[in-house]
C-alpha atoms as one frame of an Amber mdcrd trajectory, in Angstrom:
protein
 110.738  97.745 119.775 110.099 101.107 118.080 109.898 101.540 114.371 112.488
 104.320 114.464 115.063 101.776 115.669 115.084 100.249 112.156 115.874 103.594
 110.407 119.196 105.271 110.051 119.407 108.947 109.129 120.936 108.223 105.746
 118.052 105.843 104.866 115.589 108.730 104.723 115.197 110.947 101.664 112.535
 113.684 101.830 113.170 114.777  98.269 113.060 111.777  95.985 114.009 112.673
  92.393 112.330 109.629  90.796 109.420 110.009  88.396 108.407 106.361  87.963
 107.650 103.328  90.146 110.787 101.517  89.062 112.946 104.562  89.711 111.476
 104.959  93.200 112.276 101.332  94.017 115.876 101.778  92.872 116.225 105.041
  94.773 114.863 103.483  97.993 117.141 100.463  97.637 120.086 102.899  97.240
 119.281 104.361 100.592 120.139 101.032 102.247 123.825 101.402 101.095 124.321
  97.823  99.944 126.608  96.599  97.165 125.555  96.519  93.472 124.749  92.780
  93.461 122.531  93.125  96.550 120.828  96.184  95.035 120.066  94.258  91.836
 118.749  91.251  93.852 116.443  93.466  95.914 115.181  95.277  92.823 114.292
  91.992  91.146 112.514  90.705  94.248 110.592  93.953  94.756 109.527  93.959
  91.084 108.380  90.388  91.436 106.406  91.312  94.591 104.707  94.219  92.725
 103.477  91.782  90.072 101.396  90.122  92.766  99.660  93.395  93.488 100.714
  96.941  94.165 102.155  97.762  97.560 100.496 101.154  97.182  98.047 100.856
 100.081  96.170 104.094  99.388  96.046 107.557 100.975  99.364 108.444  99.340
 101.339 105.579 100.935 103.282 102.612  99.485 105.069  99.933 101.425 107.259
  97.923  99.013 108.660  94.950 100.935 110.359  91.599 100.628 112.499  89.036
 102.413 116.062  88.485 101.230 119.322  86.860 102.115 121.146  90.115 101.250
 120.296  91.587 104.719 120.932  89.994 108.103 118.578  92.239 109.995 115.408
  94.203 109.262 116.205  97.231 107.075 113.823 100.108 106.476 114.149 103.124
 104.154 111.750 106.071 103.740 111.258 108.379 100.796 108.950 111.264 100.092
 107.934 112.743  96.709 105.732 115.784  97.161 104.461 115.676  93.576 103.485
 112.066  93.935 104.155 109.046  91.728 101.738 106.748  89.910 102.432 103.559
  91.911  99.257 101.783  90.890  97.892 102.203  94.422  94.597 100.579  95.343
  92.887 103.916  95.433  94.361 104.961  92.041  95.828 108.121  93.609  99.450
 109.242  93.477 101.825 107.984  96.181 103.870 110.531  98.127 105.293 108.455
 101.042 107.303 105.299 100.521 108.386 102.888 103.197 110.769 100.162 101.942
 110.961  97.161 104.274 113.492  94.379 103.705 113.550  91.503 106.199 116.060
  88.702 106.391 114.924  85.266 105.450 113.885  83.396 108.609 111.523  80.745
 109.791 109.381  83.120 111.855 106.863  85.122 109.836 106.647  88.860 110.174
 103.183  90.225 109.822 101.898  93.725 110.326  98.131  93.928 110.787  96.285
  97.223 110.820  95.455  96.767 114.505  99.048  96.106 115.466 100.248  99.082
 113.441  98.293 101.524 115.604 100.262 103.292 118.238  99.992 102.082 121.854
  98.615 105.496 122.847  95.688 105.161 120.418  94.878 101.743 121.858  95.091
 103.150 125.428  92.793 106.089 124.612  90.274 103.719 122.949  90.445 101.481
 125.998  89.780 104.426 128.281  86.804 105.565 126.224  85.197 102.131 125.923
  86.392 100.529 129.164  87.613  97.470 127.249  90.197  96.290 124.740  87.568
  95.677 122.096  87.507  97.363 118.761  85.839 100.769 118.437  82.180 100.612
 117.473  81.474 100.657 113.780  79.602 103.572 112.326  76.326 103.031 110.529
  77.211 105.285 107.612
């Protein structure tokens, strides 16, 4: 399944107007076009998730996420803020790109590891270079 299958055109905003972390969360939730009660529930859950540690993963990217009964399928929204927002990212740099991921509650865990997030073409090209499926060699720097 392709990531783009989880996006709808109206769940993408390339000109976020928010200026704070909380406003960004609300603006991203609004892109999902849920009712007011669902919006409030998601906001509360995402704020709770942020207290565990910022979902700002560095390099200008944040991936706020949660599981909730307010959705019955995986929902994704994307927002961009060219000026950047202080999202308390792990590299202490402003965040420009926001991926909101809301998954339904289920028994099966959903986990995205860095290696599974790479595109198949990058794995194929690495396999061609090394002749195996092993990880690329580490640099000594």
